[in-house]
C-alpha positions as CSV (number, residue, x, y, z in Angstrom):
1,M,-63.6,49.3,43.0
2,K,-62.8,52.3,44.8
3,N,-60.9,54.2,43.1
4,S,-59.6,54.9,39.2
5,I,-56.2,52.5,39.9
6,Y,-58.9,50.1,40.6
7,A,-60.6,50.4,37.7
8,A,-57.4,50.1,35.8
9,V,-56.2,47.3,37.7
10,V,-59.5,45.6,36.5
11,M,-59.9,46.9,33.0
12,L,-56.1,46.4,32.0
13,T,-57.0,42.5,32.9
14,M,-60.0,42.3,31.6
15,T,-59.9,43.5,27.9
16,G,-57.4,40.9,27.0
17,G,-54.9,42.8,25.5
18,V,-56.5,46.3,25.1
19,Y,-53.3,48.7,25.7
20,A,-53.0,50.6,28.7
21,G,-53.0,54.2,27.4
22,T,-56.2,53.1,25.6
23,A,-57.5,51.7,29.3
24,A,-55.9,55.0,31.2
25,E,-58.3,57.5,28.7
26,Q,-61.6,55.6,29.0
27,L,-61.0,55.9,32.7
28,G,-60.3,59.4,32.6
29,L,-56.9,59.2,34.2
30,S,-54.2,62.2,34.8
31,D,-51.9,62.8,32.0
32,G,-49.1,61.5,34.0
33,A,-51.3,58.4,34.4
34,K,-51.8,58.2,31.0
35,T,-48.2,58.5,29.8
36,A,-47.7,55.9,32.8
37,F,-50.2,53.1,31.6
38,G,-49.7,53.9,28.0
39,A,-45.6,53.1,28.4
40,L,-46.3,49.5,29.8
41,A,-47.1,48.4,26.2
42,M,-43.5,48.9,25.6
43,P,-40.7,46.0,26.7
44,A,-37.7,47.4,27.9
45,A,-34.7,47.6,25.5
46,G,-31.3,46.7,25.6
47,I,-31.9,44.6,28.9
48,P,-30.7,41.0,29.2
49,F,-33.1,38.2,29.8
50,L,-33.5,37.3,33.6
51,S,-34.7,33.8,35.1
52,E,-37.7,34.2,36.5
53,G,-36.9,31.4,39.3
54,P,-38.8,28.6,39.6
55,A,-42.6,28.0,37.7
56,I,-45.7,28.5,40.4
57,Q,-46.7,25.0,40.9
58,T,-50.1,25.0,40.7
59,E,-50.5,21.5,41.6
60,K,-50.4,21.4,45.2
61,R,-53.4,22.3,47.6
62,G,-53.9,22.9,50.6
63,Y,-50.3,24.3,52.3
64,S,-50.2,26.7,55.0
65,V,-48.8,30.6,53.9
66,A,-45.5,29.4,55.8
67,E,-45.2,26.6,52.9
68,H,-43.6,28.6,49.8
69,K,-40.0,29.8,48.7
70,V,-39.9,33.6,48.0
71,F,-37.3,33.6,44.9
72,K,-37.9,37.4,44.2
73,T,-38.7,40.9,46.2
74,Y,-39.6,43.9,44.7
75,S,-38.4,47.5,45.8
76,N,-40.9,49.6,46.7
77,S,-38.3,53.1,45.8
78,P,-40.3,55.4,44.9
79,L,-40.1,56.3,41.4
80,P,-42.0,60.1,39.7
81,E,-45.1,60.2,38.8
82,G,-45.2,58.7,35.0
83,K,-41.9,56.8,35.3
84,V,-41.6,53.3,34.0
85,E,-39.4,50.9,35.0
86,R,-39.0,47.2,33.3
87,T,-37.1,44.4,33.8
88,Q,-37.2,41.5,30.7
89,R,-37.9,38.1,31.5
90,T,-37.0,35.0,29.6
91,G,-39.4,34.9,27.0
92,L,-39.5,31.8,24.0
93,V,-39.0,32.6,20.3
94,W,-40.5,29.0,18.0
95,D,-39.9,28.7,14.5
96,N,-42.0,25.5,13.7
97,P,-38.7,23.3,13.0
98,E,-41.2,19.8,12.3
99,C,-43.8,22.0,10.7
100,G,-45.1,18.7,8.5
101,A,-45.7,16.7,11.2
102,G,-49.0,18.7,12.1
103,N,-49.5,20.6,8.9
104,S,-48.9,23.6,9.8
105,C,-45.8,24.9,7.5
106,E,-48.2,28.4,7.4
107,I,-46.6,29.1,10.7
108,K,-43.1,30.5,10.2
109,S,-42.5,31.8,13.5
110,V,-44.0,32.1,17.1
111,R,-42.4,34.3,20.1
112,F,-43.3,35.2,23.4
113,S,-42.0,38.3,25.1
114,A,-42.9,39.2,29.2
115,W,-41.5,41.8,31.4
116,D,-42.0,42.9,34.7
117,Y,-42.6,46.8,35.8
118,R,-42.8,49.4,38.1
119,V,-45.1,52.1,37.7
120,T,-46.4,55.1,39.5
121,A,-49.5,56.6,38.4
122,E,-51.8,59.2,40.6
123,G,-48.9,59.1,43.1
124,K,-48.9,55.3,43.5
125,L,-46.7,52.9,42.8
126,S,-47.8,49.7,40.8
127,F,-46.3,46.4,40.2
128,G,-47.2,44.3,37.4
129,V,-46.4,41.6,34.3
130,G,-46.6,43.0,30.5
131,V,-46.7,39.8,27.7
132,A,-47.0,40.2,23.6
133,S,-47.5,37.1,22.0
134,H,-46.6,37.4,18.1
135,Y,-47.6,34.6,15.3
136,K,-45.8,35.6,11.6
137,T,-46.6,33.0,8.4
138,D,-46.4,32.4,4.8
139,A,-49.1,35.1,3.4
140,V,-52.0,37.5,4.9
141,P,-54.4,35.5,4.7
142,S,-52.8,32.5,6.4
143,L,-53.6,34.6,9.7
144,E,-56.9,33.8,9.9
145,K,-56.2,29.7,10.2
146,Y,-54.7,30.7,13.7
147,G,-55.4,32.4,16.9
148,F,-54.0,31.9,20.7
149,V,-56.1,30.6,23.2
150,Q,-55.0,31.5,27.0
151,W,-55.4,29.8,30.4
152,I,-55.1,30.9,33.6
153,Q,-55.2,30.0,37.4
154,G,-55.0,31.9,40.5
155,C,-56.5,35.4,42.2
156,V,-56.4,38.7,42.7
157,F,-56.9,40.1,46.2
158,E,-56.2,42.1,49.4
159,S,-54.4,41.6,52.4
160,E,-54.6,43.7,55.7
161,V,-53.4,44.0,59.2
162,K,-55.5,44.1,61.9
163,N,-55.5,43.9,65.5
164,G,-52.1,42.0,64.5
165,K,-53.6,39.4,62.3
166,L,-53.5,39.2,58.6
167,N,-57.2,39.5,56.6
168,Y,-58.1,38.5,52.9
169,S,-60.7,39.8,51.1
170,H,-61.5,39.7,47.7
171,P,-63.5,43.1,46.2
172,I,-61.9,42.6,42.6
173,L,-64.4,42.0,40.3
174,R,-64.1,40.9,36.0
175,P,-65.9,40.5,33.4
176,Y,-65.4,36.5,32.5
177,W,-67.2,34.1,30.3
178,Q,-69.7,36.1,29.6
179,Q,-72.6,34.9,27.4
180,T,-73.9,38.9,26.9
181,P,-71.8,41.8,27.7
182,A,-74.5,42.8,30.1
183,D,-73.8,39.6,32.4
184,P,-72.4,41.2,35.3
185,A,-68.8,40.8,36.9
186,V,-67.3,37.9,38.8
187,V,-65.0,37.8,41.8
188,F,-61.2,37.3,40.4
189,Q,-60.9,34.0,41.5
190,H,-59.9,30.9,39.6
191,P,-59.0,27.9,41.7
192,V,-58.0,25.4,39.1
193,L,-56.8,26.0,35.7
194,A,-59.7,27.6,33.2
195,L,-60.0,29.3,30.1
196,D,-59.3,33.1,30.6
197,S,-61.6,34.8,28.1
198,V,-64.4,37.5,28.7
199,D,-66.7,35.8,26.4
200,R,-67.3,32.1,25.7
201,D,-65.8,32.3,22.9
202,P,-62.2,30.3,23.9
203,V,-60.0,31.8,21.3
204,Y,-58.2,35.0,22.8
205,A,-58.5,38.1,22.4
206,S,-61.9,37.2,20.5
207,S,-64.9,40.0,20.4
208,P,-68.5,39.3,19.7
209,G,-69.6,40.1,15.7
210,I,-65.8,40.8,15.0
211,P,-64.4,37.9,12.8
212,H,-61.4,36.5,13.7
213,P,-58.6,37.5,14.2
214,G,-60.3,41.4,14.0
215,G,-59.0,41.9,17.2
216,Y,-55.6,40.9,17.0
217,K,-52.8,43.7,16.4
218,W,-50.0,44.5,14.0
219,N,-47.2,47.0,14.0
220,R,-46.4,49.6,11.4
221,V,-42.6,48.9,12.8
222,E,-41.8,45.0,12.2
223,G,-41.6,43.4,15.6
224,S,-42.8,46.4,17.5
225,V,-45.5,46.7,19.8
226,D,-45.5,50.3,20.5
227,N,-48.8,51.7,20.6
228,D,-48.3,54.5,18.8
229,T,-47.9,52.5,15.8
230,M,-50.2,49.6,16.3
231,V,-53.0,49.0,13.8
232,R,-55.8,46.2,14.6
233,Y,-56.3,43.7,11.9
234,F,-60.3,44.6,11.5
235,N,-59.2,47.8,10.8
236,E,-56.4,47.2,7.9
237,K,-54.7,44.3,7.1
238,P,-50.8,43.7,7.4
239,V,-48.3,43.9,4.5
240,I,-45.9,41.6,6.8
241,P,-48.2,38.4,7.8
242,E,-47.3,39.1,11.6
243,L,-50.2,39.5,14.5
244,Y,-49.8,39.6,18.3
245,V,-51.8,39.9,21.2
246,T,-50.8,41.5,24.8
247,D,-52.3,41.0,28.2
248,F,-51.1,43.4,31.1
249,P,-52.9,41.2,34.4
250,A,-53.8,43.1,37.2
251,T,-51.1,45.0,39.2
252,A,-50.3,44.5,42.8
253,S,-50.3,48.3,44.8
254,L,-50.7,49.3,48.3
255,T,-53.8,51.3,49.0
256,G,-54.5,54.3,50.8
257,R,-55.6,52.7,53.7
258,G,-52.6,50.1,53.9
259,A,-54.2,47.4,52.6
260,A,-52.3,45.9,49.8
261,I,-53.6,44.5,46.6
262,N,-51.8,40.9,45.9
263,T,-51.6,38.9,42.3
264,S,-51.0,35.6,42.2
265,L,-51.9,34.4,38.6
266,S,-50.6,31.7,36.4
267,F,-51.1,31.8,32.7
268,K,-50.1,29.1,29.5
269,T,-50.7,30.7,26.3
270,C,-50.6,28.7,23.0
271,L,-51.4,28.7,19.5
272,Y,-53.9,26.5,18.1
273,K,-55.4,26.2,14.4
274,I,-58.6,27.4,14.8
275,S,-60.2,24.8,13.7
276,D,-58.9,22.8,16.0
277,V,-60.3,25.0,19.0
278,P,-63.4,23.9,20.8
279,Q,-66.3,26.0,21.1
280,G,-69.1,25.3,23.6
281,V,-66.4,23.9,26.1
282,P,-66.8,24.1,29.6
283,A,-64.5,27.3,30.7
284,E,-62.8,25.0,33.0
285,S,-62.8,21.8,30.3
286,G,-58.4,21.6,30.5
287,V,-55.9,22.3,27.9
288,F,-57.6,21.4,24.2
289,P,-54.9,19.2,22.5
290,G,-53.4,19.9,19.3
291,A,-51.7,23.0,20.5
292,L,-48.5,24.3,18.5
293,V,-46.7,25.3,21.0
294,C,-47.2,27.6,24.5
295,Y,-45.7,29.6,26.9
296,D,-45.9,29.2,30.6
297,W,-46.3,32.7,32.8
298,N,-46.8,34.2,36.0
299,V,-47.8,36.9,38.0
300,S,-46.9,36.7,41.7
301,Y,-46.7,39.8,44.1
302,I,-47.7,38.8,47.5
303,Y,-47.2,41.6,50.2
304,N,-45.2,40.6,53.2
305,H,-46.8,43.2,56.0
306,S,-43.6,42.7,58.2
307,K,-40.9,43.4,55.7
308,K,-43.3,45.7,54.1
309,V,-42.2,44.4,50.5
310,F,-43.9,42.7,47.4
311,E,-42.3,39.3,47.1
312,A,-42.6,36.7,44.3
313,W,-43.8,33.1,45.4
314,D,-43.0,29.9,43.9
315,R,-46.9,28.5,44.4
316,I,-50.5,29.7,44.1
317,H,-51.3,31.8,47.5
318,P,-53.8,29.6,49.3
319,E,-56.3,32.2,49.6
320,C,-56.3,31.1,45.7
321,E,-56.8,27.9,45.5
322,K,-60.5,28.2,47.8
323,P,-63.3,27.8,45.7
324,L,-65.7,30.2,45.7
325,S,-68.2,28.9,47.7
326,D,-65.5,29.2,50.4
327,L,-65.9,32.7,50.2
328,N,-67.8,34.9,52.5
329,V,-69.2,36.4,48.5
330,T,-72.5,38.5,49.4
331,G,-73.2,40.0,46.2
332,L,-71.3,40.8,42.5
333,K,-71.6,44.5,42.4
334,G,-67.8,45.3,44.0
335,E,-68.9,45.9,47.7
336,R,-66.3,44.2,49.9
337,L,-66.3,40.4,49.6
338,D,-64.7,39.3,52.7
339,S,-62.7,35.9,53.0
340,D,-63.1,34.3,56.5
341,A,-59.4,33.6,56.2
342,V,-57.4,35.1,58.9
343,I,-54.0,34.0,59.9
344,N,-51.1,35.2,62.4
345,L,-49.1,37.8,60.8
346,Q,-46.0,36.0,62.4
347,D,-47.2,33.1,59.9
348,Q,-45.9,35.0,57.1
349,E,-42.4,35.2,58.2
350,K,-41.7,31.3,58.5
């Protein structure tokens, strides 16, 4: 990672819902950057829900870059430093209509909300997605019986035009599936669906040594995810039996040398009874049975170097479908990890 924006990109992804403002403070960003990243935790108010278009088709393999559909392009118009623009996505509200069938009547409702955003921090325009996943129970003690599990597929990669060719590389790392916090980070590459967890506990936003749901959050303002009124469960239990987690996956942006950081990711976030979440399973063991409700969402910002815009695709980028063995990875210490993928620039336009 070459600058603080790269560091913020990876930290916001790896921390499983740590607030953007907290990440900015840890990175020592400017006041303007802190304001911008902190604002990401606030869903847009009064903006109608919009359809994102077709879901990413993760089951397809081996397609060339020409075989995809673009269902949205994103504006590159400048934003003032610290300014955040947000557009609400289609969310999901589930009120457990058949609780008796699954013996889960302690769950009163589950709510997922998502939003696209653009933000300028330290002079760089970035594009990303924020998601908040809430669940509400009949009583505070029941909160400890449930938790989210999240799966991820796709990658974060760089693209750059050199001598008329579009080249891909993989310099972005993330801590993933660690046995100890000292384990090295790995290339941000998930060619198949895998558990999205920093450690070996499949439960999302879990932390070693902190009993579940210690890292989950509640808010002094019911229904809000405002960072200023957020409280962690391990610090204080809520009065209203509702908890939530947030996720701000890696952002897309342009680098100072004209390369693009692209994000092509799909996610499945599900609520489970903690007793139904298996431990000691491989990261790529597939979706567990017994989910009460799931929410599928994606992050797709692919830079079109000819049109000079970020685009949303209807599928995972082919570069993200390659196994690590097909990437020219020489180490996991943050140096440039080049892929052998080189395509004609004109192919991106077909």
